[in-house]
C-alpha positions in Angstrom: 344.4 211.0 7.3 344.6 214.3 9.2 342.2 217.2 8.2 343.5 219.2 5.3 345.9 216.6 3.9 343.8 215.7 0.9 345.4 216.8 -2.4 343.5 218.9 -4.9 343.2 216.0 -7.4 341.8 213.7 -4.7 339.3 216.4 -3.6 338.2 216.9 -7.2 337.6 213.2 -7.6 335.9 212.8 -4.3 333.1 215.3 -5.2 333.1 214.7 -8.9 329.6 213.2 -8.9 328.3 216.2 -7.1 330.1 219.1 -8.9 328.6 218.1 -12.2 325.1 219.0 -11.0 323.4 222.1 -12.3 323.3 224.7 -9.6 326.2 223.3 -7.7 329.5 223.0 -9.6 332.9 223.8 -8.3 331.8 227.2 -7.0 329.0 225.5 -5.0 331.4 222.9 -3.7 333.7 225.7 -2.5 330.8 227.3 -0.8 330.0 224.1 1.1 333.6 223.8 2.2 333.4 227.1 4.1 329.9 226.4 5.5 329.5 226.1 9.3 326.3 224.4 10.4 325.2 224.1 14.0 323.1 221.0 14.7 321.1 220.6 17.9 320.0 217.1 18.6 321.9 214.0 17.3 319.2 211.4 17.3 317.9 209.7 14.1 317.2 213.0 12.3 320.1 215.1 13.5 322.7 212.3 13.1 321.6 211.6 9.6 321.7 215.3 8.7 325.2 215.6 10.2 326.8 212.7 8.4 325.1 213.7 5.1 326.5 217.2 5.3 330.0 216.0 6.1 329.9 213.6 3.2 328.7 216.3 0.9 331.7 218.5 1.8 330.6 220.7 4.6 333.8 221.1 6.6 332.7 222.7 9.8 330.0 221.3 12.1 329.1 222.2 15.7 327.2 219.4 17.4 325.1 219.8 20.5 323.6 216.9 22.4 323.7 216.0 26.1 322.4 212.4 25.7 324.1 209.0 25.7 323.5 206.2 23.3 320.9 203.7 24.4 319.9 200.3 23.1 316.5 201.6 22.2 318.1 204.2 19.9 319.7 201.8 17.5 316.7 200.8 15.3 316.5 204.4 14.0 319.7 206.2 14.9 322.0 204.7 12.3 325.0 206.8 13.2 325.6 204.6 16.2 326.4 200.9 16.8 326.1 198.5 19.7 329.6 199.3 21.0 328.5 203.0 21.4 325.9 202.2 24.1 326.6 204.3 27.1 328.8 206.8 25.3 328.0 210.4 24.6 326.2 210.8 21.3 328.1 213.9 20.4 331.4 212.1 20.8 330.3 209.1 18.8 328.9 211.3 16.1 332.1 213.3 15.8 334.2 210.1 15.5 331.9 208.8 12.6 332.0 212.1 10.8 335.8 212.3 11.0 336.0 208.8 9.7 333.8 209.7 6.7 335.5 213.1 6.0 338.8 213.8 7.8 338.7 217.3 6.5 335.6 218.1 8.5 336.3 220.2 11.6 333.8 219.0 14.3 333.1 221.0 17.5 331.6 218.8 20.1 329.2 220.0 22.8 328.2 216.9 24.8 325.8 218.9 27.0 322.2 220.1 26.7 322.0 223.5 25.2 320.9 226.2 27.6 320.5 229.9 27.1 323.6 230.6 29.3 325.7 228.1 27.5 324.7 229.4 24.0 325.5 233.0 25.0 328.8 232.0 26.4 329.6 230.0 23.3 328.7 233.0 21.1 330.9 235.3 23.1 333.8 232.9 23.2 333.7 231.5 19.7 333.3 234.5 17.5 333.2 232.2 14.4 330.8 233.1 11.5 327.9 230.6 11.4 326.0 229.7 8.2 322.8 228.1 9.4 321.1 226.1 12.2 319.5 222.6 12.1 317.1 221.9 15.0 316.6 218.2 15.5 315.6 218.3 19.1 312.5 216.5 20.4 310.9 218.9 22.9 309.2 222.3 22.8 311.5 223.9 25.3 314.6 223.0 23.3 313.0 224.1 20.1 312.2 227.5 21.5 315.7 227.9 22.8 317.2 227.0 19.4 314.8 229.3 17.6 315.8 232.2 19.8 319.4 231.5 19.1 318.9 231.5 15.4 316.8 234.6 15.5 319.4 236.4 17.6 322.1 235.4 15.1 319.9 236.1 12.1 320.5 232.7 10.6 318.3 230.4 8.6 316.7 227.7 10.8 315.8 224.2 9.5 313.6 222.4 12.0 313.1 218.7 11.4 311.3 215.9 13.3 310.0 212.4 12.8 307.4 210.3 14.7 305.5 207.2 13.8 305.2 207.1 10.0 305.4 210.8 9.6 308.0 213.5 9.3 308.2 217.2 8.8 310.8 219.8 7.9 310.4 223.6 8.3 312.8 226.0 6.7 312.6 229.4 8.4 314.4 232.1 6.4 315.1 234.3 9.4 318.3 235.3 7.6 316.1 237.1 5.1 313.6 238.5 7.5 311.0 235.9 6.7 308.7 234.0 9.2 310.0 232.3 12.3 308.7 229.2 14.1 306.4 231.3 16.2 304.8 232.7 13.1 304.1 229.1 12.1 302.2 228.1 15.2 298.8 229.0 13.6 299.9 227.5 10.2 301.4 224.1 10.7 299.1 221.1 11.0 300.3 219.9 14.4 303.2 219.5 16.7 304.7 216.0 16.4 304.7 213.9 19.6 307.8 212.4 21.3 308.9 209.1 19.9 309.3 207.6 23.3 305.6 207.4 23.7 304.3 207.4 20.2 307.0 205.2 18.5 308.8 205.8 15.2 309.4 203.6 12.2 313.2 203.0 11.9 313.8 204.4 8.4 311.7 207.6 8.7 314.2 209.7 10.8 317.0 209.0 8.3 314.9 210.2 5.4 313.9 213.3 7.2 317.6 213.9 8.3 318.7 213.5 4.7 316.0 216.0 3.6 317.1 218.4 6.3 320.7 218.2 5.0 319.5 218.8 1.4 317.5 221.9 2.6 320.7 223.2 4.3 322.7 222.8 1.1 319.9 224.5 -0.9 320.0 227.5 1.5 323.8 227.7 1.3 323.7 227.6 -2.5 320.9 230.2 -2.8 318.5 227.6 -4.3 316.0 227.5 -1.5 312.7 229.5 -1.2 313.2 233.0 0.1 310.1 232.6 2.2 309.6 230.2 5.1 308.1 226.8 4.2 306.9 223.6 5.8 307.1 220.2 4.2 305.4 217.1 5.6 305.8 213.5 4.7 303.5 210.5 5.2 305.8 207.5 4.8 302.9 204.9 4.6 301.0 206.8 1.9 304.3 208.0 0.3 302.9 211.5 0.1 304.5 214.9 0.5 302.8 218.2 1.3 304.2 221.7 1.3 303.0 225.1 2.3 304.3 228.6 2.8 304.4 230.1 6.3 303.4 233.8 6.3 305.1 236.2 8.6 303.0 237.6 11.5 303.4 241.4 11.9 303.0 241.1 15.7 305.5 238.2 16.1 308.7 238.6 18.0 310.8 238.1 14.8 309.1 241.1 13.1 309.6 243.3 16.2 313.2 242.3 16.5 313.9 243.0 12.8 312.2 246.5 13.2 314.5 247.2 16.2 317.6 246.2 14.2 316.6 248.4 11.3 316.2 251.4 13.6 319.7 250.7 14.9 321.2 250.2 11.5 319.0 250.8 8.4 321.5 248.8 6.3 320.2 245.6 8.0 317.3 245.2 5.7 314.9 242.3 5.3 317.6 240.3 3.6 320.2 240.9 6.2 322.5 242.7 3.7 324.8 244.2 6.4 325.3 241.0 8.2 326.6 238.4 5.8 327.8 235.3 7.6 330.2 232.5 6.5 
């Protein structure tokens, strides 16, 4: 079925188990429908987040990943199957998402994100963005994504999984709260790369689902208004959370001060820059 061809009755039935929830309802579902999430990295975490958001009713996703599916991915990257080996992850992910929700508009970027590509996309697209999910697996990419989110004044959800552990950070840069650079002195440690350290198959899917839930909470106004970090030890079945304080000398604070000098209406909550 082509996007947009679902009738109102079918749509109501599709999300009926979700719209009955306190804090969501029909208004919340309508908000998800107009949400545009940008996801960087479509491995186990990013793929799980993408399919979960589409299933929940987010109808616009921009997917960035320049990798192809490999056999060693399949034990944890459940969005892909054996016949996908050798194909671009972004293309395969888009096909699965459209099969799950034909109303979801998917923008595919089967390339690695670079500063130049992101700036060109921003200039060309002009579409309002809602938030960013960073599911990349290296510090260079994370810094690039963080800079993009900070420049756009968007909330950034950063998620990663390694071994039996996972962590999710929600940086409320849309509200002028701490960014990932503020968190360097706060977070317990930077997770390794799964290629060397390994990763238990189910862990990325759990973290990806939690990242999608965090994105929905941000969109519905139910998330903390400060930046937070959540960790998960899968073997001990234990969660931990902490708040990330904003550092006054951090780049995000300096940029916010510059924006407020240019336009005082752009206060700590981004009041003059509401995005879709």
